[in-house]
C-alpha positions, 0 to 999 in steps of 0.5 A: 774507535778514536774521535776527531773534529775538522772544521773547514772539511768542505775542500782543500786540507781540511777535506783531505784530512777528514778522509785520511783520518777516516782511512786510518779507522777514525770517526770524523766529525766534519764542519764547514759552511757549505753543506752540499760539499759535507754531505758529498764527502760523507758519502765518500766514507762511512766514518765521516759525518756532516755537521754544517757550521759557520765557524763566525757564529760563536753560539752556533760552535757551541751548538755543533760541539754539543751535537758532536759530543752527543754523537761520539760520546768523546772528542779526541782531537779538534783541528780547526782549518778554516781559512780564507784569501784572495791575493787580488782583493789585497792589493788595496786596502779594503776594510770589509775584505780585511774585517771578513778575512780576520772574522774568518781566519782569526775569530772563526778559530777562536769561536771554535776554540771556545766552543771546546775550551771548557771540554777539554779542560774538564777532560784533562786529556785530548788535543787542539790543533790550529792551522796557521800558515808559514805565511804567519812568519812575516809579512808578504806582498798582497796578503796584509789581512792573510798573513796577519790573521795567521801570525794572530793564530801562530802566536794565540796557539802558543799562549794556548799551549800554555794554558792548556798544558796545565790541564794535560791537554795538548796544542799544536799549531799547523805551519803548511806552505803551498798547498793546491787548493781552490784558495791557492788557485787564485794565486798568479804568482810562483809557488815554490814547492807546491805541495797536494792536500793529500801530503798535507793530510799524510803529514797532519796525521803523522804530526797529530797522532805520532809526535808530540811537537808543537808545531807541525810544518811541511814540506820541510825543504820549504818551510826551513827556508821560511823559518830562516827568512823568519829570523832575517833582520828587517832590512835584509828581508824586505831587500830580498822580497823586494828583489824577488818581486822584481824578478817576477814583474810585480 
């Protein structure tokens, strides 16, 4: 039986992914800060095991991964999908909020990678997957910290890819579009082609287990549009976004 470690597993994409892998016969180590929600998830499936964790604590990340190794003996895939965002809080520059978002989204993921880095190098097999977002492609309104954190994650995943390829370890980055989660429920603007967490989990399962692609992105109709926007000249991108904001009254 194969094993996977998933952070950010208490809700949203992480929770759906934990259930998906468990239903597919994998043993799942589920981590998140909210221990009560983790316990609820572990009750939903006998293959899900709760390992509470605040990813902003680098030493705790190492301790929890050691506990997972003791439980499972080996970990085939580690998926790091912890993330926070509040668009209302980003409408004005607030240094503390900016730091918090970067600390959780970016440094929390780096702490998690640090916990498994030497393990996978030594094993010379395995897979590290970092959940970013298409929001990391370009800067978006009311998303300075969130977009910056996701752009940093995507770039870091590229660098990590080269580091780990020498040791036969796969690295991938996940770039979802809009997924209905407690985090996106805070958005008060139109979210084109929004999908369910279960849709995201299905796409990620296929990408993590049936593909060797570096980037796993979905839904394709939306993400390909975002990829075109990504390579637009700055003047055109800024003009389009400004017009879009006017149309939705923002």
